[in-house]
C-alpha positions as CSV (number, residue, x, y, z in Angstrom):
1,X,0.0,0.0,0.0
2,X,2.8,2.4,0.9
3,X,4.5,1.7,-2.5
4,X,1.3,2.7,-4.3
5,X,1.1,6.0,-2.4
6,X,4.7,6.7,-3.2
7,X,4.0,6.1,-6.9
8,X,1.0,8.4,-6.8
9,X,3.0,11.1,-5.1
10,X,5.8,10.7,-7.6
11,X,3.4,10.8,-10.5
12,X,1.7,13.9,-9.1
13,X,5.0,15.7,-8.7
14,X,6.1,14.8,-12.2
15,X,2.7,15.9,-13.7
16,X,3.0,19.2,-11.8
17,X,6.5,19.8,-13.2
18,X,5.5,18.9,-16.7
19,X,2.6,21.3,-16.9
20,X,3.1,24.4,-14.7
21,X,0.0,26.0,-13.6
22,X,-0.8,29.5,-14.9
23,X,-0.4,32.4,-12.5
24,X,-3.6,33.8,-11.0
25,X,-3.3,37.0,-12.9
26,X,-4.0,35.2,-16.2
27,X,-6.8,32.8,-15.2
28,X,-10.5,33.5,-15.6
29,X,-13.4,32.3,-13.6
30,X,-15.4,29.6,-15.2
31,X,-18.7,30.6,-13.7
32,X,-20.3,34.0,-13.9
33,X,-22.6,34.9,-11.0
34,X,-25.5,37.2,-11.8
35,X,-27.4,39.0,-9.1
36,X,-30.7,37.5,-8.2
37,X,-33.6,39.6,-9.4
38,X,-36.2,39.2,-6.6
39,X,-38.6,41.4,-8.5
40,X,-39.1,38.8,-11.2
41,X,-39.1,35.3,-9.7
42,X,-38.7,32.3,-12.0
43,X,-42.4,31.3,-12.0
44,X,-41.8,28.2,-14.1
45,X,-39.3,26.9,-11.7
46,X,-41.5,27.7,-8.7
47,X,-44.5,26.0,-10.3
48,X,-42.5,22.9,-11.2
49,X,-41.1,22.7,-7.6
50,X,-44.5,22.9,-6.0
51,X,-46.1,20.7,-8.6
52,X,-43.5,18.0,-8.1
53,X,-43.9,18.2,-4.4
54,X,-47.7,17.9,-4.7
55,X,-47.4,14.9,-7.0
56,X,-45.0,13.1,-4.6
57,X,-47.2,13.8,-1.6
58,X,-50.2,12.5,-3.5
59,X,-48.3,9.3,-4.5
60,X,-47.1,8.9,-0.9
61,X,-50.6,9.2,0.6
62,X,-52.1,6.8,-2.0
63,X,-49.4,4.2,-1.3
64,X,-50.0,4.6,2.5
65,X,-53.8,4.1,2.1
66,X,-53.2,1.0,0.0
67,X,-50.8,-0.3,2.6
68,X,-53.3,0.3,5.4
69,X,-56.0,-1.5,3.5
70,X,-53.8,-4.5,2.9
71,X,-52.8,-4.5,6.5
72,X,-56.5,-4.5,7.6
73,X,-57.3,-7.3,5.1
74,X,-54.5,-9.5,6.3
75,X,-55.5,-8.8,9.9
76,X,-59.1,-9.9,9.3
77,X,-57.8,-13.1,7.6
78,X,-55.7,-14.0,10.6
79,X,-58.7,-13.6,12.9
80,X,-61.0,-15.7,10.7
81,X,-61.5,-19.0,12.5
82,X,-64.2,-20.6,10.4
83,X,-63.7,-24.4,9.9
84,X,-66.0,-24.6,6.9
85,X,-64.0,-22.3,4.7
86,X,-60.7,-24.3,4.6
């Protein structure tokens, strides 16, 4: 394991020597940050966020109700002690 770390360190030093990094004066930022305009919110994004949340909650409630119904059905089957049915 130590030999592997030495190889990685050696390769890292060789790679750094082969391609020197540019000085900070000549580099540019990749991202450009714009000021948020709170006067005009992104209504499409807001609607999609709330819509997605509503759909997920509806799905969650539907699944919960189905699970409760299945639980009640199995609970009644366990309590059924009729000898004529089986």
